[in-house]
Jmol script that loads the backbone (N, CA, C; Angstrom):
load data "model"
ATOM      1  N   MET A   1     -25.015  28.801 -19.909  1.00  0.00           N
ATOM      2  CA  MET A   1     -24.638  27.476 -19.484  1.00  0.00           C
ATOM      3  C   MET A   1     -23.413  27.598 -18.584  1.00  0.00           C
ATOM      4  N   GLU A   2     -23.453  26.873 -17.496  1.00  0.00           N
ATOM      5  CA  GLU A   2     -22.415  26.989 -16.488  1.00  0.00           C
ATOM      6  C   GLU A   2     -21.543  25.742 -16.483  1.00  0.00           C
ATOM      7  N   GLY A   3     -20.230  25.919 -16.377  1.00  0.00           N
ATOM      8  CA  GLY A   3     -19.293  24.792 -16.351  1.00  0.00           C
ATOM      9  C   GLY A   3     -18.924  24.417 -14.925  1.00  0.00           C
ATOM     10  N   ILE A   4     -18.050  23.489 -14.826  1.00  0.00           N
ATOM     11  CA  ILE A   4     -17.594  23.035 -13.521  1.00  0.00           C
ATOM     12  C   ILE A   4     -16.622  24.060 -12.933  1.00  0.00           C
ATOM     13  N   SER A   5     -16.731  24.295 -11.639  1.00  0.00           N
ATOM     14  CA  SER A   5     -15.845  25.266 -11.003  1.00  0.00           C
ATOM     15  C   SER A   5     -14.463  24.653 -10.802  1.00  0.00           C
ATOM     16  N   SER A   6     -13.472  25.512 -10.659  1.00  0.00           N
ATOM     17  CA  SER A   6     -12.101  25.020 -10.478  1.00  0.00           C
ATOM     18  C   SER A   6     -11.964  24.282  -9.151  1.00  0.00           C
ATOM     19  N   GLU A   7     -12.690  24.708  -8.131  1.00  0.00           N
ATOM     20  CA  GLU A   7     -12.635  24.029  -6.832  1.00  0.00           C
ATOM     21  C   GLU A   7     -13.203  22.618  -6.932  1.00  0.00           C
ATOM     22  N   ALA A   8     -14.312  22.458  -7.613  1.00  0.00           N
ATOM     23  CA  ALA A   8     -14.902  21.131  -7.790  1.00  0.00           C
ATOM     24  C   ALA A   8     -13.995  20.238  -8.633  1.00  0.00           C
ATOM     25  N   PHE A   9     -13.339  20.807  -9.617  1.00  0.00           N
ATOM     26  CA  PHE A   9     -12.426  20.031 -10.452  1.00  0.00           C
ATOM     27  C   PHE A   9     -11.246  19.508  -9.638  1.00  0.00           C
ATOM     28  N   VAL A  10     -10.671  20.367  -8.805  1.00  0.00           N
ATOM     29  CA  VAL A  10      -9.534  19.964  -7.966  1.00  0.00           C
ATOM     30  C   VAL A  10      -9.974  18.899  -6.966  1.00  0.00           C
ATOM     31  N   LEU A  11     -11.138  19.071  -6.365  1.00  0.00           N
ATOM     32  CA  LEU A  11     -11.640  18.070  -5.416  1.00  0.00           C
ATOM     33  C   LEU A  11     -11.887  16.730  -6.098  1.00  0.00           C
ATOM     34  N   GLY A  12     -12.428  16.762  -7.291  1.00  0.00           N
ATOM     35  CA  GLY A  12     -12.665  15.529  -8.037  1.00  0.00           C
ATOM     36  C   GLY A  12     -11.377  14.827  -8.412  1.00  0.00           C
ATOM     37  N   CYS A  13     -10.407  15.599  -8.877  1.00  0.00           N
ATOM     38  CA  CYS A  13      -9.110  15.003  -9.221  1.00  0.00           C
ATOM     39  C   CYS A  13      -8.404  14.461  -7.988  1.00  0.00           C
ATOM     40  N   SER A  14      -8.566  15.129  -6.844  1.00  0.00           N
ATOM     41  CA  SER A  14      -7.981  14.631  -5.599  1.00  0.00           C
ATOM     42  C   SER A  14      -8.605  13.303  -5.203  1.00  0.00           C
ATOM     43  N   ALA A  15      -9.910  13.167  -5.363  1.00  0.00           N
ATOM     44  CA  ALA A  15     -10.577  11.914  -5.026  1.00  0.00           C
ATOM     45  C   ALA A  15     -10.135  10.783  -5.957  1.00  0.00           C
ATOM     46  N   ILE A  16     -10.017  11.083  -7.226  1.00  0.00           N
ATOM     47  CA  ILE A  16      -9.549  10.061  -8.184  1.00  0.00           C
ATOM     48  C   ILE A  16      -8.111   9.662  -7.867  1.00  0.00           C
ATOM     49  N   GLY A  17      -7.267  10.635  -7.574  1.00  0.00           N
ATOM     50  CA  GLY A  17      -5.880  10.346  -7.226  1.00  0.00           C
ATOM     51  C   GLY A  17      -5.763   9.532  -5.956  1.00  0.00           C
ATOM     52  N   ALA A  18      -6.622   9.818  -4.970  1.00  0.00           N
ATOM     53  CA  ALA A  18      -6.602   9.047  -3.727  1.00  0.00           C
ATOM     54  C   ALA A  18      -7.008   7.599  -3.983  1.00  0.00           C
ATOM     55  N   GLY A  19      -7.989   7.406  -4.829  1.00  0.00           N
ATOM     56  CA  GLY A  19      -8.392   6.041  -5.171  1.00  0.00           C
ATOM     57  C   GLY A  19      -7.288   5.280  -5.880  1.00  0.00           C
ATOM     58  N   LEU A  20      -6.595   5.945  -6.772  1.00  0.00           N
ATOM     59  CA  LEU A  20      -5.480   5.290  -7.461  1.00  0.00           C
ATOM     60  C   LEU A  20      -4.321   5.001  -6.509  1.00  0.00           C
ATOM     61  N   ALA A  21      -4.095   5.883  -5.543  1.00  0.00           N
ATOM     62  CA  ALA A  21      -3.008   5.666  -4.582  1.00  0.00           C
ATOM     63  C   ALA A  21      -3.298   4.474  -3.684  1.00  0.00           C
ATOM     64  N   VAL A  22      -4.555   4.262  -3.333  1.00  0.00           N
ATOM     65  CA  VAL A  22      -4.915   3.139  -2.470  1.00  0.00           C
ATOM     66  C   VAL A  22      -4.739   1.813  -3.209  1.00  0.00           C
ATOM     67  N   ILE A  23      -4.840   1.839  -4.522  1.00  0.00           N
ATOM     68  CA  ILE A  23      -4.628   0.615  -5.302  1.00  0.00           C
ATOM     69  C   ILE A  23      -3.198   0.093  -5.097  1.00  0.00           C
ATOM     70  N   ALA A  24      -2.301   0.963  -4.646  1.00  0.00           N
ATOM     71  CA  ALA A  24      -0.921   0.535  -4.375  1.00  0.00           C
ATOM     72  C   ALA A  24      -0.862  -0.524  -3.281  1.00  0.00           C
ATOM     73  N   GLY A  25      -1.921  -0.704  -2.532  1.00  0.00           N
ATOM     74  CA  GLY A  25      -1.948  -1.730  -1.492  1.00  0.00           C
ATOM     75  C   GLY A  25      -2.123  -3.140  -2.016  1.00  0.00           C
ATOM     76  N   ILE A  26      -2.478  -3.295  -3.269  1.00  0.00           N
ATOM     77  CA  ILE A  26      -2.683  -4.635  -3.830  1.00  0.00           C
ATOM     78  C   ILE A  26      -1.354  -5.377  -3.956  1.00  0.00           C
ATOM     79  N   GLY A  27      -0.335  -4.709  -4.438  1.00  0.00           N
ATOM     80  CA  GLY A  27       0.966  -5.343  -4.634  1.00  0.00           C
ATOM     81  C   GLY A  27       1.562  -5.906  -3.357  1.00  0.00           C
ATOM     82  N   PRO A  28       1.644  -5.105  -2.284  1.00  0.00           N
ATOM     83  CA  PRO A  28       2.181  -5.650  -1.045  1.00  0.00           C
ATOM     84  C   PRO A  28       1.353  -6.799  -0.480  1.00  0.00           C
ATOM     85  N   GLY A  29       0.051  -6.724  -0.637  1.00  0.00           N
ATOM     86  CA  GLY A  29      -0.792  -7.813  -0.139  1.00  0.00           C
ATOM     87  C   GLY A  29      -0.499  -9.125  -0.838  1.00  0.00           C
ATOM     88  N   VAL A  30      -0.373  -9.077  -2.139  1.00  0.00           N
ATOM     89  CA  VAL A  30      -0.052 -10.292  -2.905  1.00  0.00           C
ATOM     90  C   VAL A  30       1.351 -10.784  -2.557  1.00  0.00           C
ATOM     91  N   GLY A  31       2.297  -9.862  -2.489  1.00  0.00           N
ATOM     92  CA  GLY A  31       3.673 -10.232  -2.182  1.00  0.00           C
ATOM     93  C   GLY A  31       3.819 -10.847  -0.798  1.00  0.00           C
ATOM     94  N   GLN A  32       3.119 -10.293   0.175  1.00  0.00           N
ATOM     95  CA  GLN A  32       3.203 -10.829   1.523  1.00  0.00           C
ATOM     96  C   GLN A  32       2.542 -12.202   1.615  1.00  0.00           C
ATOM     97  N   GLY A  33       1.472 -12.401   0.897  1.00  0.00           N
ATOM     98  CA  GLY A  33       0.843 -13.717   0.874  1.00  0.00           C
ATOM     99  C   GLY A  33       1.754 -14.776   0.276  1.00  0.00           C
ATOM    100  N   ILE A  34       2.413 -14.428  -0.806  1.00  0.00           N
ATOM    101  CA  ILE A  34       3.352 -15.370  -1.433  1.00  0.00           C
ATOM    102  C   ILE A  34       4.513 -15.659  -0.485  1.00  0.00           C
ATOM    103  N   ALA A  35       5.047 -14.614   0.162  1.00  0.00           N
ATOM    104  CA  ALA A  35       6.171 -14.804   1.088  1.00  0.00           C
ATOM    105  C   ALA A  35       5.767 -15.682   2.271  1.00  0.00           C
ATOM    106  N   ALA A  36       4.575 -15.472   2.806  1.00  0.00           N
ATOM    107  CA  ALA A  36       4.121 -16.289   3.928  1.00  0.00           C
ATOM    108  C   ALA A  36       3.944 -17.745   3.502  1.00  0.00           C
ATOM    109  N   GLY A  37       3.442 -17.972   2.306  1.00  0.00           N
ATOM    110  CA  GLY A  37       3.281 -19.336   1.810  1.00  0.00           C
ATOM    111  C   GLY A  37       4.608 -20.044   1.638  1.00  0.00           C
ATOM    112  N   TYR A  38       5.572 -19.352   1.046  1.00  0.00           N
ATOM    113  CA  TYR A  38       6.896 -19.956   0.882  1.00  0.00           C
ATOM    114  C   TYR A  38       7.592 -20.142   2.224  1.00  0.00           C
ATOM    115  N   GLY A  39       7.377 -19.210   3.154  1.00  0.00           N
ATOM    116  CA  GLY A  39       7.960 -19.356   4.486  1.00  0.00           C
ATOM    117  C   GLY A  39       7.400 -20.559   5.216  1.00  0.00           C
ATOM    118  N   ALA A  40       6.091 -20.764   5.116  1.00  0.00           N
ATOM    119  CA  ALA A  40       5.475 -21.933   5.753  1.00  0.00           C
ATOM    120  C   ALA A  40       5.977 -23.226   5.115  1.00  0.00           C
ATOM    121  N   ALA A  41       6.147 -23.232   3.801  1.00  0.00           N
ATOM    122  CA  ALA A  41       6.662 -24.419   3.123  1.00  0.00           C
ATOM    123  C   ALA A  41       8.101 -24.699   3.534  1.00  0.00           C
ATOM    124  N   ALA A  42       8.900 -23.636   3.693  1.00  0.00           N
ATOM    125  CA  ALA A  42      10.291 -23.814   4.095  1.00  0.00           C
ATOM    126  C   ALA A  42      10.387 -24.354   5.519  1.00  0.00           C
ATOM    127  N   VAL A  43       9.539 -23.877   6.412  1.00  0.00           N
ATOM    128  CA  VAL A  43       9.535 -24.396   7.787  1.00  0.00           C
ATOM    129  C   VAL A  43       9.071 -25.844   7.797  1.00  0.00           C
ATOM    130  N   GLY A  44       8.151 -26.185   6.932  1.00  0.00           N
ATOM    131  CA  GLY A  44       7.701 -27.574   6.836  1.00  0.00           C
ATOM    132  C   GLY A  44       8.808 -28.506   6.368  1.00  0.00           C
ATOM    133  N   ARG A  45       9.658 -28.029   5.484  1.00  0.00           N
ATOM    134  CA  ARG A  45      10.774 -28.851   5.005  1.00  0.00           C
ATOM    135  C   ARG A  45      11.908 -28.928   6.014  1.00  0.00           C
ATOM    136  N   ASN A  46      12.158 -27.840   6.748  1.00  0.00           N
ATOM    137  CA  ASN A  46      13.284 -27.792   7.684  1.00  0.00           C
ATOM    138  C   ASN A  46      12.839 -27.090   8.976  1.00  0.00           C
ATOM    139  N   PRO A  47      12.173 -27.805   9.882  1.00  0.00           N
ATOM    140  CA  PRO A  47      11.668 -27.174  11.108  1.00  0.00           C
ATOM    141  C   PRO A  47      12.773 -26.613  12.005  1.00  0.00           C
ATOM    142  N   GLY A  48      13.976 -27.121  11.883  1.00  0.00           N
ATOM    143  CA  GLY A  48      15.068 -26.644  12.716  1.00  0.00           C
ATOM    144  C   GLY A  48      15.494 -25.216  12.394  1.00  0.00           C
ATOM    145  N   ALA A  49      15.233 -24.768  11.191  1.00  0.00           N
ATOM    146  CA  ALA A  49      15.611 -23.414  10.770  1.00  0.00           C
ATOM    147  C   ALA A  49      14.453 -22.435  10.885  1.00  0.00           C
ATOM    148  N   ARG A  50      13.485 -22.767  11.715  1.00  0.00           N
ATOM    149  CA  ARG A  50      12.269 -21.961  11.822  1.00  0.00           C
ATOM    150  C   ARG A  50      12.574 -20.505  12.181  1.00  0.00           C
ATOM    151  N   GLY A  51      13.425 -20.286  13.165  1.00  0.00           N
ATOM    152  CA  GLY A  51      13.713 -18.920  13.601  1.00  0.00           C
ATOM    153  C   GLY A  51      14.342 -18.071  12.513  1.00  0.00           C
ATOM    154  N   SER A  52      15.297 -18.634  11.821  1.00  0.00           N
ATOM    155  CA  SER A  52      15.973 -17.905  10.748  1.00  0.00           C
ATOM    156  C   SER A  52      15.017 -17.613   9.595  1.00  0.00           C
ATOM    157  N   ILE A  53      14.215 -18.600   9.244  1.00  0.00           N
ATOM    158  CA  ILE A  53      13.267 -18.427   8.131  1.00  0.00           C
ATOM    159  C   ILE A  53      12.228 -17.366   8.475  1.00  0.00           C
ATOM    160  N   MET A  54      11.692 -17.447   9.683  1.00  0.00           N
ATOM    161  CA  MET A  54      10.635 -16.508  10.069  1.00  0.00           C
ATOM    162  C   MET A  54      11.161 -15.075  10.171  1.00  0.00           C
ATOM    163  N   SER A  55      12.360 -14.903  10.725  1.00  0.00           N
ATOM    164  CA  SER A  55      12.880 -13.539  10.846  1.00  0.00           C
ATOM    165  C   SER A  55      13.164 -12.934   9.469  1.00  0.00           C
ATOM    166  N   THR A  56      13.698 -13.733   8.567  1.00  0.00           N
ATOM    167  CA  THR A  56      13.957 -13.236   7.215  1.00  0.00           C
ATOM    168  C   THR A  56      12.654 -12.918   6.496  1.00  0.00           C
ATOM    169  N   MET A  57      11.652 -13.780   6.655  1.00  0.00           N
ATOM    170  CA  MET A  57      10.363 -13.551   6.015  1.00  0.00           C
ATOM    171  C   MET A  57       9.702 -12.291   6.560  1.00  0.00           C
ATOM    172  N   LEU A  58       9.722 -12.100   7.873  1.00  0.00           N
ATOM    173  CA  LEU A  58       9.088 -10.924   8.463  1.00  0.00           C
ATOM    174  C   LEU A  58       9.801  -9.634   8.069  1.00  0.00           C
ATOM    175  N   LEU A  59      11.112  -9.670   7.953  1.00  0.00           N
ATOM    176  CA  LEU A  59      11.848  -8.493   7.492  1.00  0.00           C
ATOM    177  C   LEU A  59      11.465  -8.143   6.051  1.00  0.00           C
ATOM    178  N   GLY A  60      11.376  -9.153   5.217  1.00  0.00           N
ATOM    179  CA  GLY A  60      10.954  -8.921   3.831  1.00  0.00           C
ATOM    180  C   GLY A  60       9.538  -8.395   3.733  1.00  0.00           C
ATOM    181  N   GLN A  61       8.642  -8.901   4.582  1.00  0.00           N
ATOM    182  CA  GLN A  61       7.262  -8.415   4.564  1.00  0.00           C
ATOM    183  C   GLN A  61       7.171  -6.984   5.059  1.00  0.00           C
ATOM    184  N   ALA A  62       7.984  -6.629   6.036  1.00  0.00           N
ATOM    185  CA  ALA A  62       7.979  -5.247   6.528  1.00  0.00           C
ATOM    186  C   ALA A  62       8.440  -4.283   5.448  1.00  0.00           C
ATOM    187  N   VAL A  63       9.452  -4.677   4.693  1.00  0.00           N
ATOM    188  CA  VAL A  63       9.936  -3.827   3.596  1.00  0.00           C
ATOM    189  C   VAL A  63       8.871  -3.708   2.509  1.00  0.00           C
ATOM    190  N   ALA A  64       8.195  -4.809   2.208  1.00  0.00           N
ATOM    191  CA  ALA A  64       7.156  -4.775   1.175  1.00  0.00           C
ATOM    192  C   ALA A  64       5.966  -3.926   1.610  1.00  0.00           C
ATOM    193  N   GLU A  65       5.673  -3.904   2.894  1.00  0.00           N
ATOM    194  CA  GLU A  65       4.512  -3.165   3.382  1.00  0.00           C
ATOM    195  C   GLU A  65       4.700  -1.659   3.269  1.00  0.00           C
ATOM    196  N   THR A  66       5.934  -1.192   3.223  1.00  0.00           N
ATOM    197  CA  THR A  66       6.150   0.251   3.162  1.00  0.00           C
ATOM    198  C   THR A  66       5.537   0.868   1.907  1.00  0.00           C
ATOM    199  N   THR A  67       5.528   0.146   0.802  1.00  0.00           N
ATOM    200  CA  THR A  67       4.927   0.722  -0.409  1.00  0.00           C
ATOM    201  C   THR A  67       3.426   0.898  -0.235  1.00  0.00           C
ATOM    202  N   GLY A  68       2.780  -0.046   0.419  1.00  0.00           N
ATOM    203  CA  GLY A  68       1.356   0.098   0.690  1.00  0.00           C
ATOM    204  C   GLY A  68       1.074   1.261   1.630  1.00  0.00           C
ATOM    205  N   LEU A  69       1.923   1.441   2.626  1.00  0.00           N
ATOM    206  CA  LEU A  69       1.751   2.559   3.553  1.00  0.00           C
ATOM    207  C   LEU A  69       1.985   3.904   2.869  1.00  0.00           C
ATOM    208  N   TYR A  70       2.941   3.949   1.948  1.00  0.00           N
ATOM    209  CA  TYR A  70       3.160   5.185   1.198  1.00  0.00           C
ATOM    210  C   TYR A  70       1.916   5.536   0.373  1.00  0.00           C
ATOM    211  N   GLY A  71       1.315   4.540  -0.232  1.00  0.00           N
ATOM    212  CA  GLY A  71       0.084   4.780  -0.986  1.00  0.00           C
ATOM    213  C   GLY A  71      -1.034   5.301  -0.094  1.00  0.00           C
ATOM    214  N   LEU A  72      -1.142   4.744   1.115  1.00  0.00           N
ATOM    215  CA  LEU A  72      -2.160   5.207   2.058  1.00  0.00           C
ATOM    216  C   LEU A  72      -1.899   6.645   2.479  1.00  0.00           C
ATOM    217  N   VAL A  73      -0.651   6.985   2.749  1.00  0.00           N
ATOM    218  CA  VAL A  73      -0.310   8.357   3.144  1.00  0.00           C
ATOM    219  C   VAL A  73      -0.630   9.337   2.021  1.00  0.00           C
ATOM    220  N   VAL A  74      -0.308   8.973   0.807  1.00  0.00           N
ATOM    221  CA  VAL A  74      -0.616   9.843  -0.337  1.00  0.00           C
ATOM    222  C   VAL A  74      -2.127  10.028  -0.471  1.00  0.00           C
ATOM    223  N   ALA A  75      -2.876   8.943  -0.303  1.00  0.00           N
ATOM    224  CA  ALA A  75      -4.329   9.041  -0.399  1.00  0.00           C
ATOM    225  C   ALA A  75      -4.891   9.950   0.694  1.00  0.00           C
ATOM    226  N   LEU A  76      -4.406   9.805   1.920  1.00  0.00           N
ATOM    227  CA  LEU A  76      -4.884  10.662   3.008  1.00  0.00           C
ATOM    228  C   LEU A  76      -4.526  12.120   2.764  1.00  0.00           C
ATOM    229  N   LEU A  77      -3.337  12.366   2.245  1.00  0.00           N
ATOM    230  CA  LEU A  77      -2.958  13.745   1.932  1.00  0.00           C
ATOM    231  C   LEU A  77      -3.856  14.331   0.852  1.00  0.00           C
ATOM    232  N   LEU A  78      -4.153  13.547  -0.155  1.00  0.00           N
ATOM    233  CA  LEU A  78      -5.009  14.048  -1.235  1.00  0.00           C
ATOM    234  C   LEU A  78      -6.432  14.315  -0.762  1.00  0.00           C
ATOM    235  N   MET A  79      -6.901  13.511   0.180  1.00  0.00           N
ATOM    236  CA  MET A  79      -8.288  13.691   0.631  1.00  0.00           C
ATOM    237  C   MET A  79      -8.452  14.800   1.667  1.00  0.00           C
ATOM    238  N   PHE A  80      -7.461  14.978   2.537  1.00  0.00           N
ATOM    239  CA  PHE A  80      -7.670  15.889   3.654  1.00  0.00           C
ATOM    240  C   PHE A  80      -6.805  17.146   3.648  1.00  0.00           C
ATOM    241  N   VAL A  81      -5.772  17.191   2.835  1.00  0.00           N
ATOM    242  CA  VAL A  81      -4.936  18.387   2.717  1.00  0.00           C
ATOM    243  C   VAL A  81      -5.163  18.944   1.317  1.00  0.00           C
ATOM    244  N   LYS A  82      -5.653  20.138   1.253  1.00  0.00           N
ATOM    245  CA  LYS A  82      -5.977  20.726  -0.029  1.00  0.00           C
ATOM    246  C   LYS A  82      -5.139  21.994  -0.251  1.00  0.00           C
ATOM    247  N   PRO A  83      -3.888  21.813  -0.676  1.00  0.00           N
ATOM    248  CA  PRO A  83      -3.007  22.974  -0.810  1.00  0.00           C
ATOM    249  C   PRO A  83      -3.381  23.896  -1.967  1.00  0.00           C
ATOM    250  N   LEU A  84      -4.126  23.408  -2.946  1.00  0.00           N
ATOM    251  CA  LEU A  84      -4.447  24.221  -4.114  1.00  0.00           C
ATOM    252  C   LEU A  84      -5.693  25.083  -3.897  1.00  0.00           C
ATOM    253  N   MET A  85      -6.358  24.911  -2.771  1.00  0.00           N
ATOM    254  CA  MET A  85      -7.559  25.685  -2.535  1.00  0.00           C
ATOM    255  C   MET A  85      -7.189  27.081  -2.012  1.00  0.00           C
ATOM    256  N   PRO A  86      -7.890  28.109  -2.483  1.00  0.00           N
ATOM    257  CA  PRO A  86      -7.583  29.489  -2.019  1.00  0.00           C
ATOM    258  C   PRO A  86      -8.034  29.723  -0.598  1.00  0.00           C
TER     259      PRO A  86
END
end "model"
wireframe off; spacefill off
backbone 0.3
color backbone group
């Protein structure tokens, strides 16, 4: 009876890890949606402060997006860079 090879095991774990890393994109998506909703509500209440509100909101969204991008980079590294392979 033959078991799973070490190469197949590493490839499988890399695929599972990449899938889990991509899940990191859910948090920034939800956070950015909430920020955009509150930003639109704030502009609706005070249209004169539109520029200040929008710049602050966009800066916050850019910071939040970095976590999603880090997850994507980790997933790409796990899928296409295989340092453990001989």
